[in-house]
C-alpha positions, 0 to 999 in steps of 0.5 A, a space after each residue: 186745339 187752342 185758337 192760339 195754336 195750330 197742329 201740323 195737320 191743320 197747318 198743312 190743310 191751311 196752306 192749301 186753302 184759298 187764304 194760306 197763312 204767312 209762315 214766320 220762322 222764329 228760331 233763335 239762340 240766346 248769345 248768338 244773334 246770327 244763329 236764327 237766320 243761319 238755321 232758317 237759311 239752312 232748312 225751313 218750312 217751305 215758304 217761311 220767312 225769318 223773323 229775327 229775335 234780336 233785330 225784329 222782335 227787340 230793340 238793342 240791349 241797354 237799360 231796358 234789359 237784354 230784349 226790350 220791346 222795339 218802338 211801335 214805329 220800328 215794329 210797324 216797319 217790320 210788319 210792313 216789310 214782311 207784308 203782314 196784314 190783319 186779313 191774312 193769318 199768321 203761323 209762327 214756329 221755332 224749334 224749342 216748343 215756342 220758347 225761342 222765340 215763336 211765343 214772343 212773336 205771337 205776343 207782339 203780333 196778337 196781344 200788342 199789335 192786335 192781329 186777329 189770327 196768329 197761331 204758334 205751330 204746336 211742336 214747331 219744326 220738330 213736329 213738322 219733320 215728325 209728320 213727314 213734312 219737308 224743308 226748303 233751303 236758301 232765300 226766297 223772293 221778298 214779300 210784297 210790302 204792306 201798309 198795315 199800321 197797328 193800333 198798339 195795345 200798351 195796356 198789355 205790358 208794364 214798365 218797371 216803375 209800375 211793379 212797385 204799385 201793382 198788386 199783381 202776382 209776378 210769375 217767373 218763367 225761368 228755370 227754378 235754379 235761376 229763380 232760387 239764385 242757385 245758378 245764373 248763366 246769363 245775367 250778372 246777378 242771381 235771384 228773383 223779384 221779391 214776391 214772385 212765384 216760379 213757373 218755368 216755361 218748360 213746364 208748359 210742355 210735354 216731354 215731346 215739346 208740345 203744349 200740355 192740354 188746356 185742362 192740365 195747364 189750367 190746373 197747374 198755372 198760378 192764379 190771381 186776379 191779376 198776373 204779370 209774367 217775366 223771365 230773363 229778358 221778356 222772351 220765355 215769359 211770352 210762352 207763359 202768357 201763351 200757356 194761359 191762353 191755351 188754358 182759357 184763362 185771362 192773359 197776364 201782362 208782360 214785363 218786357 224788361 224782366 230780370 235783366 232790367 230789374 238788376 240794373 238798379 242796385 237799389 231794387 231788392 233781390 230775393 233768393 230761395 223759394 
């Protein structure tokens, strides 16, 4: 198992250890900012705290796209509110194989904020239930506040202005239909960034919603000296970056604004088809 993933059995063992991990529930639904918290409230892994995609893992939508990165100050305040520190491991989960939004939280914690031990529960809440795990409901006592002030690594992501001068391979994590411009259920314009290649994040997973093996991912993922991952709004692109980590490859950088930022300027070129 990759150092970026954990299994249900590994998590169960870790929860009984001297230093149990902090569990963060990252479930979300695009288009419904309240759905993630509602799902967590109704049933969650015991001891977990909700980490909200729209409120904790993103700034308000605007010129930077639908889920721009929060400021470093805002995310630091979130980490401190949750009581996170580099000394305590973190395990993240959702119910979409990591795509909404456990992988986004993994990238922000591990790659951007530099937490040394962050893992995504492979298979998420469905794997937990499938192994006989129980769920809890309702609220819990708030965690003890921390004073962690991360040394953020802004070299792990790129702004839209950097794309024009970059020689990196752009990997689009959206569905192939959206990439080709055949369907666009969310954003106002269909298509993709010229020069990009399609690698849907869903193809990182088996039919059971767990990550493919490192060997299989290594054979499938697009390769280049430098890779930049993007999607609709910088969420499922993090799943692509996590897949590169599972495969043992160097990590792509993230373009957080992604397609929802790219199309805000009508002067930017748009491609369709393959």
